[in-house]
Backbone as CSV, one residue per row, in Angstrom:
resi,resn,N_x,N_y,N_z,CA_x,CA_y,CA_z,C_x,C_y,C_z
1,MET,171.796,-139.335,122.563,171.668,-138.339,123.746,171.211,-139.023,125.171
2,PHE,170.041,-139.767,124.864,169.486,-140.335,125.987,170.384,-141.406,126.489
3,ARG,171.037,-142.325,125.859,171.904,-143.085,126.117,173.360,-142.381,127.250
4,LEU,173.650,-141.104,126.623,174.525,-140.709,127.587,174.144,-139.937,129.001
5,LEU,172.857,-139.746,128.889,172.126,-139.137,129.998,171.932,-140.130,130.972
6,GLN,171.603,-141.221,130.363,171.393,-142.521,131.154,172.666,-142.779,131.924
7,ILE,173.538,-142.900,131.394,175.377,-143.168,132.290,175.318,-142.153,133.282
8,GLU,175.090,-140.578,132.858,175.284,-139.972,134.334,174.313,-139.907,135.284
9,PHE,172.980,-140.341,134.812,171.923,-140.498,135.931,172.292,-141.636,136.632
10,ILE,172.846,-142.780,136.124,173.415,-143.830,136.750,174.389,-143.425,137.745
11,LYS,175.468,-142.867,137.617,176.517,-142.301,138.231,175.971,-141.404,139.349
12,LEU,174.696,-140.738,139.231,174.398,-139.694,139.987,173.328,-140.874,141.055
13,LYS,172.717,-141.989,140.672,172.154,-142.627,141.556,172.857,-143.196,142.861
14,ASN,173.958,-143.345,142.498,175.260,-144.015,143.055,175.912,-142.992,143.951
15,SER,175.335,-141.871,143.834,176.308,-140.909,144.818,175.214,-140.357,145.925
16,LYS,175.436,-140.771,147.336,174.534,-139.950,147.950,174.841,-138.757,148.397
17,GLY,175.951,-138.374,148.476,176.198,-137.106,148.669,175.506,-135.963,147.439
18,SER,175.479,-136.264,146.185,174.879,-135.346,145.073,173.325,-135.627,145.525
19,LYS,173.029,-136.606,145.688,171.436,-136.874,145.706,170.735,-136.153,147.263
20,LEU,171.767,-136.017,147.883,171.342,-134.921,149.028,171.412,-133.370,148.819
21,LEU,172.347,-133.281,148.005,172.406,-131.736,147.377,171.250,-131.583,146.601
22,ILE,170.904,-132.058,145.795,169.926,-132.085,144.851,168.435,-131.990,145.857
23,ILE,168.180,-132.696,146.611,166.959,-133.007,147.545,166.996,-131.489,148.442
24,ILE,168.112,-131.001,149.034,168.394,-129.777,149.690,167.811,-128.574,148.537
25,TYR,168.555,-128.686,147.554,168.208,-127.570,146.530,166.765,-127.372,146.179
26,PHE,165.976,-128.503,146.058,164.725,-128.495,145.658,163.647,-128.114,146.824
27,LEU,164.225,-128.356,148.078,163.534,-128.062,149.349,163.702,-126.564,149.402
28,LEU,164.884,-126.093,149.197,164.984,-124.579,149.290,164.251,-123.647,148.032
29,LEU,164.198,-124.371,146.801,163.268,-123.662,145.923,161.698,-123.731,146.608
30,THR,161.519,-124.593,146.950,159.946,-124.755,147.488,159.772,-124.047,148.691
31,SER,160.907,-123.761,149.439,160.767,-122.726,150.735,160.215,-121.342,150.131
32,ILE,160.418,-120.681,148.985,160.135,-119.508,148.603,158.540,-119.338,148.757
33,SER,157.687,-120.470,148.486,156.366,-120.296,148.925,156.102,-119.753,150.158
34,LEU,156.839,-120.065,151.121,156.818,-119.868,152.632,157.172,-118.003,152.783
35,ILE,157.317,-117.364,151.994,157.492,-116.021,151.939,156.032,-115.645,152.145
36,ALA,155.235,-116.072,151.624,154.000,-115.646,151.570,153.243,-115.636,152.996
37,ALA,153.822,-116.394,153.918,153.215,-116.391,155.466,154.354,-115.431,156.325
38,ILE,155.073,-114.801,155.903,155.627,-113.723,156.592,155.063,-112.474,157.020
39,LYS,154.801,-112.094,158.428,154.088,-110.989,158.646,154.590,-110.278,159.930
40,PHE,154.807,-109.052,159.743,155.207,-108.243,160.684,153.986,-107.379,161.535
41,ASP,153.941,-107.467,162.859,153.074,-106.588,163.496,153.715,-105.708,164.605
42,ILE,153.940,-104.674,164.067,155.000,-103.568,165.367,154.015,-102.596,165.550
43,GLY,153.091,-102.623,166.768,152.268,-101.630,167.085,151.013,-101.418,165.955
44,GLN,151.108,-100.588,165.560,150.273,-99.892,164.595,150.614,-100.349,162.992
45,ILE,151.696,-100.648,163.026,152.363,-101.191,161.805,152.121,-102.689,161.492
46,LYS,151.164,-102.911,160.386,151.146,-104.537,159.998,151.645,-104.378,158.556
47,PHE,152.786,-105.343,158.560,153.538,-105.662,157.253,153.088,-107.271,156.979
48,TYR,152.435,-107.411,155.898,152.253,-108.896,155.241,152.616,-108.941,154.083
49,LEU,153.880,-109.431,153.717,154.886,-109.720,152.203,153.818,-109.747,151.340
50,ALA,152.935,-111.041,151.149,152.249,-111.038,150.307,151.349,-110.106,149.553
51,GLU,150.993,-109.178,150.781,150.369,-108.038,150.298,151.110,-107.120,149.153
52,GLN,152.328,-107.103,149.384,153.093,-105.959,148.789,153.407,-106.498,147.253
53,GLY,152.718,-107.360,146.799,152.468,-107.629,145.435,153.536,-108.625,144.774
54,ILE,154.440,-109.185,145.559,155.183,-110.224,144.921,154.690,-111.454,144.638
55,PHE,153.440,-111.951,144.361,153.057,-112.763,144.153,152.123,-112.681,142.963
56,ASN,152.095,-111.161,142.700,150.999,-110.949,141.602,151.901,-111.084,140.376
57,PHE,150.972,-111.423,139.254,151.388,-111.591,137.914,151.536,-110.043,137.433
58,PRO,152.311,-109.461,136.444,153.663,-110.757,135.988,154.706,-110.864,137.027
59,TYR,154.785,-109.875,138.083,156.073,-109.466,138.872,156.577,-110.934,139.537
60,ILE,155.667,-111.786,139.685,156.238,-113.035,140.222,157.221,-113.911,139.607
61,TRP,157.462,-113.736,138.045,158.217,-114.232,137.446,159.783,-113.656,137.722
62,HIS,159.779,-112.264,137.855,160.756,-111.436,138.417,161.529,-111.861,139.655
63,PHE,160.558,-111.790,140.583,161.030,-112.242,141.968,161.624,-113.495,142.182
64,ASN,160.710,-114.548,141.789,160.962,-116.147,142.001,162.249,-116.344,141.215
65,THR,162.659,-115.725,140.011,163.713,-116.407,139.497,164.759,-115.620,140.242
66,PHE,164.804,-114.305,140.646,165.931,-113.450,141.052,165.917,-114.504,142.661
67,MET,165.276,-114.920,143.242,165.379,-115.260,144.619,165.766,-116.878,144.677
68,ALA,165.559,-117.654,143.535,165.796,-118.866,143.076,167.245,-119.168,142.847
69,ALA,167.862,-118.107,142.198,169.094,-118.286,141.603,170.217,-118.199,142.676
70,PHE,169.664,-117.615,144.112,170.528,-117.585,145.274,171.119,-119.192,145.409
71,PHE,170.278,-120.217,145.195,170.421,-121.357,145.630,170.987,-122.389,144.657
72,LYS,171.553,-121.814,143.187,172.094,-122.535,142.185,173.256,-123.210,142.517
73,LEU,173.824,-122.892,143.583,175.166,-123.118,144.185,174.937,-124.672,144.647
74,PHE,174.232,-124.986,144.853,173.968,-126.379,145.511,173.897,-127.509,144.066
75,LEU,173.336,-127.001,143.124,173.223,-128.059,141.977,174.800,-127.786,141.326
76,VAL,175.512,-126.914,141.504,176.892,-126.591,140.598,177.778,-127.490,141.627
77,LEU,177.602,-127.696,142.830,178.606,-128.317,143.949,178.415,-129.866,143.329
78,VAL,176.964,-130.316,143.110,176.913,-131.728,142.368,177.480,-131.928,140.996
79,ILE,177.344,-130.872,140.052,177.869,-131.068,138.920,179.583,-130.945,139.136
80,VAL,180.214,-130.229,139.769,181.593,-130.072,140.111,182.266,-131.154,140.916
81,SER,181.471,-131.807,141.941,181.846,-133.021,142.438,181.726,-134.359,141.795
82,MET,180.752,-134.263,140.909,180.734,-135.694,139.924,181.698,-135.411,138.877
83,THR,181.812,-134.295,138.274,182.952,-134.317,137.347,184.434,-134.661,137.844
84,ALA,184.871,-133.827,139.151,186.154,-134.334,139.664,186.132,-135.819,140.326
85,ASN,184.877,-136.179,140.787,185.090,-137.714,140.948,185.233,-138.776,139.978
86,GLU,184.895,-138.177,138.475,185.493,-139.144,137.497,186.795,-139.176,137.293
87,TYR,188.011,-138.552,138.001,189.364,-138.543,137.898,189.683,-139.573,139.229
88,SER,189.087,-139.188,140.433,189.343,-139.829,141.500,189.078,-141.064,141.683
89,ASN,187.853,-141.409,140.883,187.199,-143.001,140.829,187.916,-143.633,139.790
90,ARG,188.298,-142.855,138.779,188.929,-143.514,137.748,187.847,-143.939,136.564
91,THR,186.495,-143.499,136.749,185.514,-143.744,136.387,185.477,-143.365,134.736
92,ILE,186.495,-141.987,134.432,186.450,-141.518,133.215,187.367,-142.347,132.449
93,LYS,188.312,-142.958,132.817,189.028,-143.932,132.084,188.435,-145.334,131.542
94,GLN,187.676,-145.639,132.676,186.951,-146.859,132.351,185.951,-146.614,131.414
95,ASN,185.397,-145.486,131.219,184.186,-145.066,130.356,184.786,-145.005,128.896
96,LEU,186.261,-144.726,128.817,186.910,-144.429,127.715,187.364,-145.774,127.235
97,ILE,187.658,-146.635,128.005,188.208,-148.156,127.584,186.886,-148.924,127.141
98,ASP,185.764,-148.556,127.928,184.268,-149.189,127.539,183.856,-148.796,126.134
99,GLY,184.449,-147.937,125.503,184.192,-147.325,124.163,183.420,-146.113,124.057
100,LEU,183.507,-145.234,125.180,183.070,-143.765,124.929,184.018,-142.843,124.860
101,SER,183.810,-142.080,123.711,184.738,-141.388,123.114,184.765,-140.200,124.071
102,LYS,185.999,-139.086,124.068,186.073,-138.112,124.938,185.004,-136.757,124.467
103,LYS,184.681,-136.713,123.161,183.296,-136.053,122.810,182.276,-136.397,123.737
104,GLU,181.833,-137.771,123.497,180.548,-138.198,123.962,180.662,-137.945,125.650
105,PHE,181.910,-138.102,126.085,181.977,-138.085,127.594,181.406,-136.345,127.937
106,ILE,181.976,-135.471,127.178,181.706,-134.189,127.505,180.305,-134.030,126.828
107,LEU,179.966,-134.352,126.040,178.394,-134.189,125.879,177.456,-134.554,126.951
108,SER,177.928,-135.824,127.271,177.163,-136.619,128.441,176.983,-135.479,129.853
109,LYS,178.367,-134.841,130.018,178.280,-134.020,131.000,177.175,-132.539,130.815
110,PHE,177.652,-132.314,129.479,176.563,-131.167,129.190,175.179,-131.336,129.053
111,TYR,174.825,-132.322,128.753,173.506,-133.027,128.852,172.922,-133.111,130.116
112,MET,173.640,-133.545,130.910,173.505,-133.288,132.703,173.124,-131.849,132.956
113,VAL,173.947,-130.985,132.918,173.937,-129.624,132.647,172.969,-129.151,132.188
114,PHE,172.563,-129.306,130.951,171.511,-129.165,130.591,169.984,-129.276,131.345
115,THR,169.821,-130.575,131.766,168.961,-131.035,132.184,168.776,-130.557,133.395
116,PHE,169.716,-130.407,134.222,169.374,-129.831,135.765,168.844,-128.487,135.654
117,ALA,169.582,-127.598,134.584,168.952,-126.160,134.304,167.385,-126.214,133.862
118,LEU,166.957,-127.330,133.138,165.669,-127.275,132.536,164.612,-127.622,133.651
119,ILE,165.215,-128.637,134.265,164.189,-129.291,135.187,163.928,-128.175,136.469
120,SER,165.115,-127.178,136.977,165.342,-126.129,137.724,164.268,-125.339,137.171
121,THR,164.165,-124.845,136.090,163.543,-123.817,135.508,161.913,-124.066,135.423
122,LEU,161.539,-125.457,135.062,160.077,-126.029,135.179,159.951,-125.948,136.676
123,PHE,160.852,-126.378,137.244,160.073,-126.170,138.636,159.914,-124.772,139.115
124,ILE,160.620,-123.893,138.987,160.213,-122.621,139.638,158.997,-122.259,138.773
125,PHE,158.933,-122.442,137.383,157.704,-122.115,136.857,156.585,-122.423,137.357
126,VAL,156.616,-123.598,137.960,155.260,-124.472,138.333,154.749,-123.942,139.593
127,ILE,155.991,-123.645,140.543,155.763,-122.969,141.915,155.195,-121.657,141.527
128,SER,155.856,-120.688,140.634,155.346,-119.566,140.356,153.959,-119.421,139.919
129,LEU,153.699,-120.482,138.899,152.307,-120.307,138.802,151.085,-120.739,139.585
130,ILE,151.626,-121.668,140.570,150.468,-121.927,141.591,150.611,-120.760,142.553
131,LEU,151.553,-119.964,143.343,151.620,-119.113,143.989,150.835,-117.775,143.402
132,GLY,151.126,-117.523,142.057,150.544,-116.425,141.600,148.900,-116.621,141.355
133,LEU,148.697,-117.907,141.037,147.147,-118.194,140.946,146.434,-117.934,142.511
134,MET,147.015,-118.337,143.288,146.529,-118.367,144.780,146.722,-117.069,145.470
135,TYR,147.690,-116.182,144.921,147.857,-114.954,145.750,147.484,-113.655,144.662
136,SER,147.637,-113.353,143.490,148.001,-112.565,142.778,146.517,-111.917,142.465
137,ASP,146.465,-110.618,142.357,145.205,-109.767,142.321,144.925,-109.826,140.724
138,PHE,145.900,-110.138,139.637,145.472,-110.200,138.439,145.763,-111.528,137.762
139,LYS,144.973,-112.038,137.339,144.685,-113.497,136.899,144.415,-113.775,135.414
140,GLU,144.089,-112.803,134.740,143.812,-113.015,133.422,145.131,-113.414,132.605
141,LEU,144.771,-114.177,131.501,145.768,-114.830,130.733,146.715,-113.722,130.181
142,SER,146.165,-112.868,129.671,147.055,-111.751,128.789,148.191,-111.278,129.796
143,ILE,147.812,-111.070,131.354,148.734,-110.621,132.206,149.855,-111.767,132.648
144,ILE,149.050,-112.871,132.931,150.005,-113.965,133.302,151.139,-114.159,132.519
145,ILE,150.931,-114.072,130.787,151.983,-114.639,130.125,153.055,-113.441,130.155
146,LEU,152.843,-112.506,130.567,153.682,-111.354,130.496,154.880,-111.562,131.246
147,ASP,156.030,-111.040,130.719,157.320,-111.092,131.511,157.876,-112.328,131.603
148,LEU,157.330,-113.436,130.982,157.588,-115.007,131.099,159.106,-114.975,130.502
149,GLU,159.802,-113.880,129.863,161.108,-114.055,129.435,162.054,-114.150,130.705
150,TYR,161.723,-113.843,131.825,162.326,-114.114,133.011,162.665,-115.605,133.368
151,MET,161.692,-116.352,133.064,162.201,-117.859,132.903,163.122,-118.225,131.748
152,VAL,163.263,-117.546,130.730,164.078,-117.962,129.658,165.603,-117.281,130.320
153,ALA,165.480,-116.231,130.790,166.850,-115.686,131.342,167.372,-116.696,132.385
154,TYR,166.204,-117.153,133.336,166.631,-117.942,134.615,167.500,-119.234,133.844
155,PHE,166.649,-119.934,133.081,167.384,-120.994,132.365,168.803,-120.939,131.616
156,VAL,168.973,-119.705,130.991,170.203,-119.414,130.557,171.357,-119.212,131.652
157,LYS,170.765,-118.416,132.583,171.697,-118.189,133.909,172.426,-119.682,134.382
158,LEU,171.354,-120.486,134.729,171.571,-121.739,135.159,172.556,-122.607,134.251
159,LEU,172.090,-122.692,133.016,172.893,-123.361,131.946,174.307,-122.460,131.887
160,GLY,174.614,-121.554,132.015,175.820,-120.756,131.740,176.665,-120.819,133.234
161,PHE,176.275,-121.189,134.344,176.830,-121.291,135.646,177.328,-122.625,135.741
162,PHE,176.349,-123.517,135.103,176.683,-125.019,135.660,177.813,-125.407,134.513
163,SER,177.911,-124.704,133.302,178.815,-125.035,132.185,180.251,-124.488,132.873
164,PHE,180.115,-123.373,133.820,181.350,-122.777,134.325,181.971,-123.820,135.480
165,GLY,181.017,-124.536,136.166,181.160,-125.492,137.150,181.992,-126.737,136.546
166,LEU,181.276,-127.048,135.094,181.774,-128.178,134.464,183.286,-127.814,134.056
167,PHE,183.748,-126.800,133.612,184.638,-126.270,133.129,185.852,-126.280,134.178
168,LEU,185.629,-126.036,135.450,186.358,-125.850,136.464,186.735,-127.074,136.808
169,GLY,185.788,-127.969,137.094,185.774,-129.636,137.384,186.889,-130.356,136.458
170,ILE,186.414,-130.219,135.360,187.705,-130.640,134.209,189.037,-130.011,134.544
171,LEU,189.171,-128.722,134.545,190.586,-128.290,134.629,191.068,-128.502,135.784
172,ILE,190.516,-128.559,136.931,191.219,-128.536,138.448,191.136,-130.207,138.897
173,LYS,190.207,-130.940,138.482,190.041,-132.323,138.961,189.767,-132.406,140.499
174,ARG,189.694,-131.366,141.320,189.378,-131.308,142.719,188.021,-130.701,142.955
175,ALA,187.332,-131.029,143.796,186.013,-130.332,143.672,186.267,-129.092,144.379
176,ALA,186.804,-129.199,145.940,186.985,-128.299,146.646,187.479,-126.944,145.992
177,PHE,188.692,-127.531,145.375,189.491,-126.593,144.550,188.897,-125.962,143.585
178,ALA,187.768,-126.586,142.806,187.388,-126.043,141.803,186.318,-125.051,142.302
179,ILE,185.592,-125.256,143.533,184.739,-124.423,144.182,185.470,-123.081,144.454
180,ALA,186.474,-123.438,145.153,187.402,-122.239,145.592,187.617,-121.412,144.250
181,ALA,188.142,-122.000,143.376,188.474,-121.152,141.998,187.161,-120.463,141.746
182,MET,186.182,-120.822,141.778,185.200,-120.184,141.306,184.705,-118.974,142.140
183,PHE,185.167,-119.022,143.652,184.945,-117.882,144.446,186.160,-116.704,144.145
184,VAL,187.269,-117.479,143.769,188.489,-116.460,143.449,187.811,-115.772,142.088
185,TRP,187.581,-116.560,141.153,187.242,-115.683,140.146,186.141,-114.431,140.281
186,PHE,185.251,-114.862,141.033,184.120,-113.731,141.524,185.001,-112.643,142.337
187,VAL,185.841,-113.027,143.231,186.449,-111.971,143.840,187.272,-110.969,142.737
188,MET,187.660,-111.546,141.730,188.517,-111.060,140.917,187.672,-110.025,139.824
189,GLU,186.456,-110.530,139.311,185.434,-109.993,138.562,185.251,-108.637,139.424
190,SER,184.780,-108.824,140.650,184.368,-107.662,141.666,185.486,-106.636,141.689
191,ILE,186.737,-107.035,141.921,187.691,-106.339,142.126,187.568,-105.289,140.603
192,SER,187.756,-105.985,139.550,187.894,-105.567,138.332,186.829,-104.342,138.116
193,LEU,185.585,-104.871,138.343,184.460,-103.764,138.241,184.781,-102.437,139.078
194,GLY,185.275,-102.623,140.221,185.869,-101.455,141.235,186.692,-100.537,140.663
195,LEU,187.756,-101.050,139.972,188.695,-100.437,139.440,188.387,-100.057,137.965
196,LEU,187.426,-100.452,137.292,186.874,-99.807,136.100,186.015,-98.522,136.550
197,LYS,185.389,-98.747,137.583,184.319,-97.644,138.045,185.116,-96.529,138.467
198,TRP,186.682,-96.780,139.107,187.419,-95.844,139.387,188.120,-95.165,138.297
199,LYS,188.425,-96.146,137.119,189.206,-95.490,135.931,188.141,-94.589,135.264
200,PHE,187.068,-94.996,134.994,186.036,-94.276,134.229,185.267,-93.498,135.355
201,ASN,185.400,-92.845,135.988,185.003,-92.194,137.250,183.810,-91.349,136.836
202,ASN,184.114,-90.649,135.712,183.043,-89.439,135.137,182.100,-90.553,134.292
203,ASP,182.439,-91.488,133.742,181.501,-92.263,133.080,181.419,-93.749,133.359
204,PRO,180.545,-93.818,134.336,180.307,-95.193,134.791,179.598,-95.992,134.034
205,GLU,179.017,-95.719,132.813,178.218,-96.680,132.021,179.360,-97.586,131.159
206,LYS,180.430,-96.714,131.026,181.527,-97.479,130.361,181.915,-98.647,131.124
207,ALA,182.251,-98.400,132.396,182.813,-99.416,132.950,181.624,-100.843,133.299
208,GLU,180.556,-100.375,132.938,179.373,-101.480,132.785,179.207,-102.263,131.639
209,ASN,179.774,-101.253,130.515,179.797,-102.043,129.183,181.101,-102.858,129.104
210,ILE,181.895,-102.778,129.808,183.269,-103.657,129.882,182.927,-104.853,130.350
211,ILE,182.549,-104.578,131.780,182.256,-106.030,132.893,181.361,-106.822,132.196
212,GLN,180.425,-106.257,131.481,179.185,-107.189,131.140,179.725,-108.363,130.154
213,PHE,180.899,-108.384,129.886,181.117,-109.307,129.017,182.145,-110.287,130.063
214,PHE,182.188,-110.082,131.089,182.904,-110.712,132.026,182.100,-112.337,132.456
215,PRO,182.219,-113.572,132.602,181.374,-114.445,132.659,180.369,-114.455,133.878
216,LEU,180.795,-114.388,135.058,180.095,-114.536,136.300,179.434,-113.233,136.095
217,TYR,179.514,-111.939,135.900,178.935,-110.735,135.859,177.811,-110.855,134.986
218,SER,178.132,-111.612,133.566,177.092,-111.297,132.500,176.231,-112.440,133.132
219,MET,176.188,-113.362,133.734,175.215,-114.155,134.402,174.204,-113.475,135.332
220,SER,175.019,-112.730,136.257,174.163,-111.924,137.443,173.579,-110.779,136.710
221,ASN,173.870,-110.240,135.542,173.388,-109.047,134.952,172.073,-109.569,134.172
222,LEU,171.826,-111.048,134.278,170.777,-111.320,133.296,169.237,-110.976,134.059
223,ILE,169.372,-110.978,135.393,168.074,-111.037,136.135,168.482,-109.876,137.692
224,GLU,168.094,-108.721,137.107,168.193,-107.746,138.188,167.527,-107.578,139.363
225,GLN,167.754,-107.192,140.726,166.892,-107.059,141.706,165.712,-106.517,141.476
226,PRO,164.705,-107.259,142.013,163.341,-107.018,141.614,162.724,-106.064,142.716
227,PHE,163.458,-105.596,143.960,162.780,-104.875,145.031,162.182,-103.524,144.831
228,GLY,163.085,-102.655,143.729,162.538,-101.802,143.564,160.973,-101.618,143.215
229,ARG,160.572,-102.586,142.501,159.104,-102.700,141.971,158.054,-102.809,143.092
230,LEU,158.463,-103.368,144.396,157.463,-103.710,145.108,156.694,-102.295,145.760
231,LYS,155.520,-102.500,146.208,154.469,-101.354,146.485,154.854,-100.452,147.528
232,ALA,155.761,-101.329,148.387,156.187,-100.557,149.570,157.459,-99.492,149.405
233,VAL,158.171,-100.141,148.561,159.475,-99.182,147.903,159.144,-98.151,147.198
234,LYS,158.034,-98.200,146.192,157.382,-97.119,145.484,156.727,-96.252,146.384
235,ALA,156.052,-96.531,147.464,155.196,-95.699,148.081,156.374,-94.835,148.940
236,ALA,157.519,-95.246,149.394,158.496,-94.833,150.366,158.960,-93.569,149.442
237,ALA,159.413,-94.090,148.141,159.986,-93.306,146.962,159.129,-92.003,146.901
238,ASN,157.967,-92.116,146.649,156.784,-91.278,146.801,156.625,-90.157,147.934
239,GLN,157.027,-90.660,149.049,156.989,-89.869,150.253,158.028,-89.128,150.225
240,LEU,158.998,-89.751,149.735,160.548,-89.059,149.821,160.675,-88.054,148.862
241,LYS,159.750,-87.975,147.752,159.510,-87.382,146.502,160.962,-87.856,145.651
242,THR,161.139,-88.639,145.534,162.262,-89.449,144.724,161.757,-90.541,143.754
243,THR,162.440,-90.566,142.698,162.035,-91.750,141.902,163.217,-92.726,141.403
244,ILE,162.891,-93.842,141.359,163.892,-95.033,141.534,163.825,-95.475,139.864
245,GLU,164.914,-95.171,139.355,165.275,-95.553,137.915,166.258,-96.842,137.838
246,TYR,165.563,-97.646,137.052,166.325,-99.064,137.229,165.796,-99.831,135.987
247,ASP,166.876,-100.411,135.491,166.431,-101.223,133.904,166.121,-102.539,134.453
248,TYR,164.762,-103.097,134.615,164.486,-104.337,134.850,164.327,-105.148,133.762
249,ALA,164.484,-104.548,132.517,164.114,-105.265,131.370,165.283,-106.440,131.035
250,ILE,164.796,-107.734,130.376,165.769,-108.728,129.856,165.906,-108.338,128.549
251,HIS,167.400,-108.286,128.454,167.898,-107.613,127.154,168.643,-108.967,126.349
252,TRP,168.143,-109.259,125.270,168.433,-110.401,124.581,170.270,-110.588,124.353
253,HIS,170.830,-109.413,124.046,172.186,-109.355,123.868,172.808,-109.752,125.023
254,GLU,172.091,-109.491,126.346,172.918,-110.308,127.610,172.824,-111.706,127.534
255,ILE,171.599,-112.255,127.095,171.356,-113.576,126.933,172.310,-114.141,125.966
256,ALA,172.752,-113.607,124.828,173.532,-114.104,123.957,175.152,-114.027,124.366
257,ILE,175.170,-112.942,125.370,176.812,-113.354,125.916,176.890,-114.236,126.819
258,VAL,175.799,-114.773,127.664,175.877,-115.888,128.559,175.768,-117.223,127.681
259,LEU,174.949,-117.156,126.620,175.227,-118.511,125.797,176.553,-118.768,124.824
260,VAL,177.391,-117.380,124.887,178.615,-117.680,124.127,179.598,-118.269,125.121
261,TRP,179.494,-117.714,126.468,180.263,-118.554,127.756,179.989,-119.918,127.549
262,THR,178.613,-120.307,127.710,178.364,-121.446,127.859,179.300,-122.290,127.002
263,PHE,178.863,-122.018,125.560,179.536,-122.409,124.604,181.399,-122.684,124.661
264,LEU,181.808,-121.769,125.249,183.018,-121.546,125.369,183.699,-122.616,126.491
265,PHE,182.944,-122.523,127.653,183.170,-123.171,128.749,183.272,-124.877,128.395
266,THR,182.085,-125.216,127.634,181.848,-126.596,126.825,183.064,-127.074,126.181
267,PHE,183.359,-126.077,125.258,184.347,-126.205,124.091,185.720,-126.421,124.551
268,PHE,186.111,-125.513,125.843,187.231,-125.395,126.406,187.678,-126.907,127.381
269,SER,186.344,-127.051,127.991,186.154,-128.405,128.801,186.664,-129.748,127.595
270,TYR,186.099,-129.650,126.474,186.318,-131.083,125.687,187.786,-130.796,125.107
271,LYS,188.410,-129.521,124.784,189.815,-129.571,124.213,190.956,-129.799,125.479
272,LEU,190.493,-129.618,126.924,191.228,-129.876,128.141,191.283,-131.382,127.956
273,LEU,190.223,-132.037,127.892,190.002,-133.584,127.926,190.828,-134.104,126.866
274,GLN,190.725,-133.485,125.639,191.289,-134.130,124.436,192.698,-134.302,124.742
275,LYS,193.197,-133.153,125.388,194.635,-133.090,125.152,195.586,-133.692,126.241
276,ARG,194.745,-134.224,127.369,194.957,-135.007,128.574,195.162,-136.272,128.107
277,ASP,196.380,-136.989,128.713,196.614,-138.595,128.722,195.828,-139.045,129.808
278,LEU,194.860,-139.749,129.631,194.059,-140.239,130.758,194.671,-142.183,131.238
């Protein structure tokens, strides 16, 4: 495993574009902490975002993982471009000539995907812990460790998304086209959801039960939007005498769906490589 990872990081070290994207990615993750400084003073209305409870334990695990997931495209660009460059630079053929099997090649890519997802998760964990200890109204250990399953969901979400990028990079062999294909897939899933909701107009849950098995939707479904849990939103709902009913829980069957897709993307990547004459 470490030998295969070392090969990937040597390639990464020699890619200036990939290193730049990684730096931008982690800078953007760090920028989440700047949310604490957001203040609005409009006449008598004073709005301080940090006072709305976004950095309170355990809510911070939910909020930060949801926000950080928007930046995952930067790392998937690295994965797709590095995979596609294996073909354009013919390093894949050279690796195989040097004794690396096709299985080991795919494993090296998967280990890179796994490492990126793990490092990103640990990074968000540390940032969230620091921000929580600085701004949270609740700092008891029993409260801090609540909702840590959001970190697990975040890791699985990244793992699935990066594996999807790896598969498209192997399938299409051109980074720009692979990213375009990912966008087209997203549009197709969105259209499918709309059609299903139209077909099951009287039973929208049935549409959700079907679409939850689609790859990109299953990944986005892992961590739902956290804004309905904010103090300001709850106060507004109380004033309007309405209730916000939303399922914010992490469901383990949803994690299982994404893990299955992760396995399938990696497996199909191997099968594609196995059948190709390089």
